[in-house]
N, C-alpha and C positions, 0 to 999 in steps of 0.2 A: 249581320243585322237581325236575321230571324231569331237567332238564339238570344240576342240581347233583348229584343222586344218581348219574347216569351218570358224571360226571367224577370223583367221589370213588371209585366202585368201580373205575375204570380205574387210578388212582394207588395204590390199596391193594396191588395185586400179588398178592392172594390172595382167596379167596371171601369175600364178605360174607354172613353167615348171617341176620342180622336187622336191620331198619331200623325204628327207633322215631320216630314223629312227635309232637312236643309242640306242641299248638295250644290256642287259646282254646276255651271250651266252647260258643260260639255259631257256630262255623264252619259247621256243618251237615253232614248225612249225605252229601250229594253230594261235598263236599270230602274227607271222610273216605274215601269209596269210591275217589276218584281217587288219594289218597295211597297207600292199600293196593295199588292196581293198579300204581303206580310201583315199589313194593317187589317185587311179584310178577314184573314184567317183568325185574328184575335177579336173579331166582332166589332171593329172600330172603323170609323171613317178615316181614310188616308188622304193626305195632301202633300204636295211637292212645293218647295220654296227654294229659290236660288240665291246663293251668295256669290255675287259677281267678282268680288275681291276678297282675299283672305286678310281681314282686318281685325282678327281676334275673336275670342269666344263670345264676348258680349255682343259684338256686331253680328256674329252668326246667328245667335238666338233671336235677335231682333228682326232677322230676315223672315221669321215666322210670326211677326208681331200680331197678325190678324187672329191667331188662334191662342195667344197667351192670355188666358183668363181662367179664373177659378183655380181649383187644385191642379198643379202643374208639375210634371217631372221633366227634367232636362237631362239628357244622356249623350255623351260623345261616343262616336261609333267605333273607336279603336280599343274598346275594352269589353271584356266579359267578366262575369262574377258568379260566385255561388254564395247564397245566403240562406239561413235557416230561420228567418223571421218574417212576420208580416208588419209592414210599416204602420206606425201610428199616425194617421193623417190629421189628428188633432194638433200635432206639433206645428209651430210656425214654419219650421223648415228642417230638413234632414240632409246632411252632407255625407255621402258614403266615403269612408276612409279605410286605409289599410296600412299597418305598420311595415315599413321597409327599411333596408340597410342604407341605401343611398338616395335621399329624397331631392337631390339637387335639380333633377329634371322635371319636378312636379310641384304643383301647389301643395302647401301643407297647412295644417291647422294646429292651434294650441288650445288646450282645454283648461277650465278652472276646476276646482275641487269637486264641483257638482256634476262634472261631465258636460258642461255647456261650452260651446266654442267661443273663445275670447279673441282669437286673431286668425286672419287668413294671410298667408305670405306666398307670393308667386315665385317659384323656382329659387329658393334661397341658396346662395353660394356659401354662406356660413350656417352652421347648424342652428336651426330654430326649433324643429320638431321632426320626429320620424313618422308622423301620421300623414301619409300622402292622400290627397284628394284623388279618387279614382275616376272622376268624371261623370258621376251620377248624383243628381240633386232633386230634392222635393221642396216645393213651395206651396203653402196653404193658400196664398193669395197671389195668383199669377198676374193680376192687374197691378199690384204693388211692385212686383218684380219688373214688369214692363216699364213702369214709371221710372224706376231707378236706372234701368238700362238706357232709356231714352235720355235721361239727364247726362249720362256719360257721353253719348254720341252728340247731343246738342251743344255740349260745352267742350268738345274735343279733348276729353280727359283720357289720356292714354298711359299705359305702363309698358315699358320696353317697346314702345312704338305701336302698340295695339290696344284696342278696347277690351279690357279684361273683365270677365264675370266676377272675379274676386274683389275688384274695386266696388262693384255694386253690392256684393255681400257685406263688405266692410261698412258701407253707408247704411244699409238696412240694419245691421247689428248696432251701429251707433245710435239709431233711432228706436231701439228697443226690441227688435226682432231677435228671438232666441233660436239659435241653430244648434241642433244636437247631432252627434256623429252616428252614422249607421255603419256598423262594422260587418264586413263580409268574411266568410270562412275561407274564401280563396279569390284572388284577383288575377285575371288573365289578360295580359297586354297583347294587342295586335298592332303595335306601332311599327314593326319592321318584319322582314322575312323570318328571321330566326325566332322571334317572339311569337309570330303567328303559327309557325310550325309546332312550337312547343304547346301553344294554346290548343291547337287541333289534337295533339296527343292527349292532353288532359281531358278535353271534351269527349273524345272517344272512350277514355277510361270511365268517365261518368256514365256514358250511354251503353257500356258493355252489357250485352244480354238483352237489350231492349229490341222490340220488334221494329222492322223497317230499316235495319242497318244494312241489309242487302236487298236490293230491289228484285222482285220476282222476274223481271225481264232481263236481268243481268245473266250472262252466260260465261261459264268457265270450261276450258278444255285442257286436260293434262296439266293442271295448275294447282297451286297450294295457296290458300288464304290463311294468314296467321292473324287471328283476332287480337285486339279489336280493330275493325276497319269499317268504313262506310263505302258501299258500292252502289252507285246511282243507277238510274234507269238505262237500259240498253247498253250497258258496259259489256265489252267482250275481252276476256283474259285468256290468252293461249300460251301454253308452254312457259309459264311464268310463276314466280313467287311474289306475292304481294302481302306486305305487312311485316311486323305489326305497325299500328298507328298510321294508316294510309287512308285518305279520302279520295275517291275517284268520282268525278262529276259525270253527269249523264252523257252517254254517247262516246265515251273515251274507249280507246282500244290499246291493249297492252299485249305485246308479242315478244316472246323469248327474252324476258327482262326480269330483273329483281328490283323491287321497290320497297323501301322502308321509310317510315317516319316522314311522310311527304303529303302534300296537297296537290292533286291534279285536277284542274278545272274541266269544263265541259268540252267534249269533242276533240280532246287532245289525242295524239298518237305517239306511243313510245315503243320502239323496236330495238331489240338486241342491246339493251342498255342496263346499267347498274347504277341506281341513284338512291340517295338518302338525304334527309334534312333539306328537302327541296320544295319549291313552289313552281308549278308549271301552269301557264295560262291557258285559256280556252283556245282551241284550234291550233295550239302549238304542236310542233313535231320534234322528237328527239330520237336520233338513230345512231347506234354505235358510240354511245357516250357513257362516261363513268364519272361519278363524283357528286358534288353538292351544287345545285343549280337554282337560280332565280330567273325564270324565263317568262317573258310577257306574252300576251295574247298574240296569236298568229306568227310567233317567232319560230325559227327553224335552226336546229343544230344537228349537223350530220357530217360524217367523214366524207371527204371528196377523194 
């Protein structure tokens, strides 16, 4: 989320005043505190809004109804991107897209000869277009967006059982709103473990050589770090090889292990293990293990 917010504020080209986060009601106070801190770091007011039921993208956005006004950017949290442009906020709307080989799992757009979007199609099972919507949108008039979203909810207009943002976009387009595509240089998905690990790899490559990749409080003993890696605060690495493409959260301890291409969250402990292409949650423990893992918070895997 921090990287997504940072990238969006860069391409906006003007100050972002408020960042609203729509989350499930059970995410917890620590997550909420971290999200508000992300907004604060960008000089914006942060606010938390809850989606009690997963009823679709339009419904999720309307959970933050109170802040949808004026120039508005909507972004879904399972995506990262790289872009080399500053958004023209004079446009009615901008929909970020990327050309992909298999668009069946995404919403797509069609363009006319002038590069204006003519159609929005949600997860087409037959080929319509290979320009996938990556989940980031700009609207010059947030109040107008809110009105169209409210119309869907008030009239129970659903697509595939859910209230879809693409239906509101179609209605706005039919009334004269001109949407143009914002094309990114790279789109990084975080929708599942393998995709997220790959995204971590690409982000570490982007950040290679930057300051702050290894915290000053991190300690290594008789160990090798193969860059690029991110090493958080108070990490301890002993008799191990870490990298390339590994991110270690604050307080994690690595002993007698080899770790490649993985994300290890905060305060995890890995001992006498060899892992790659893995995600290990906070406070998880892995001992005498080898392979590819997806391990949740507080989980334990060890030989008995």
